[in-house]
C-alpha positions as CSV (number, residue, x, y, z in Angstrom):
1,M,49.7,-84.4,132.7
2,S,47.0,-81.6,133.1
3,L,44.7,-83.3,130.9
4,D,44.8,-86.3,132.8
5,F,44.0,-84.4,136.2
6,L,41.0,-82.4,134.6
7,N,39.5,-85.9,133.0
8,G,40.0,-87.6,136.5
9,L,38.6,-84.9,138.0
10,V,35.3,-84.6,135.7
11,T,35.1,-88.6,136.2
12,W,35.2,-87.8,140.0
13,M,32.6,-85.0,139.7
14,N,30.1,-86.8,137.4
15,G,30.2,-90.0,139.8
16,A,29.9,-88.1,143.0
17,T,27.0,-86.2,141.6
18,G,25.4,-88.6,139.2
19,V,25.4,-86.7,136.4
20,D,27.0,-86.9,133.3
21,F,28.6,-83.6,132.3
22,S,31.6,-82.8,130.1
23,V,34.5,-80.7,131.0
24,H,33.0,-78.0,129.2
25,G,29.9,-78.3,131.1
26,W,31.5,-78.5,134.5
27,I,33.2,-75.1,133.4
28,A,30.1,-73.9,132.3
29,F,28.4,-74.8,135.7
30,I,31.2,-73.4,137.7
31,F,31.5,-70.0,135.9
32,G,27.7,-69.8,136.3
33,G,27.7,-70.3,139.9
34,I,30.6,-68.1,140.4
35,G,28.6,-65.0,138.1
36,V,25.5,-65.5,140.2
37,L,27.3,-65.1,143.6
38,V,29.0,-61.9,142.3
39,L,25.6,-60.6,141.2
40,N,24.2,-61.4,144.4
41,V,26.9,-59.6,146.1
42,G,26.7,-56.8,143.9
43,L,23.2,-56.2,144.4
44,M,23.4,-56.5,147.9
45,W,26.2,-54.1,148.1
46,L,24.0,-51.6,146.4
47,V,21.6,-52.0,148.6
48,V,23.3,-51.2,151.5
49,R,24.9,-48.3,150.1
50,S,21.6,-47.0,149.2
51,N,20.5,-47.3,152.8
52,R,23.7,-45.8,154.3
53,N,23.5,-43.0,151.7
54,G,20.2,-42.1,152.6
55,H,18.7,-42.8,149.0
56,D,15.9,-44.6,150.5
57,E,14.7,-41.6,152.3
58,V,14.5,-39.5,149.5
59,A,12.6,-42.0,147.8
60,D,10.2,-42.3,150.6
61,E,9.8,-38.5,150.7
62,I,8.8,-38.3,146.9
63,G,6.4,-41.2,147.1
64,R,4.6,-39.5,150.0
65,S,4.4,-36.0,148.2
66,T,3.4,-37.5,145.0
67,G,0.8,-40.0,146.6
68,H,2.4,-43.2,145.2
69,H,3.8,-44.3,148.5
70,K,2.2,-47.2,150.1
71,V,2.7,-48.5,153.4
72,I,2.1,-52.0,154.1
73,G,-0.1,-52.5,157.3
74,D,-1.6,-49.1,157.0
């Protein structure tokens, strides 16, 4: 029963998108999309966390004191 549903879903998705993926291709495609989404959310969370904890200011001060700080527009 579930294999019939899966084959029907793959047939519909192939027709709707115009590509000819197998079941394994669609599974890889979906997991790849989920993986990219999780990676993006995780990296953005790290950026926000770094900003809120003051790590950006510490790096900015170190860059200015060592001469490696470059301000765009100055």
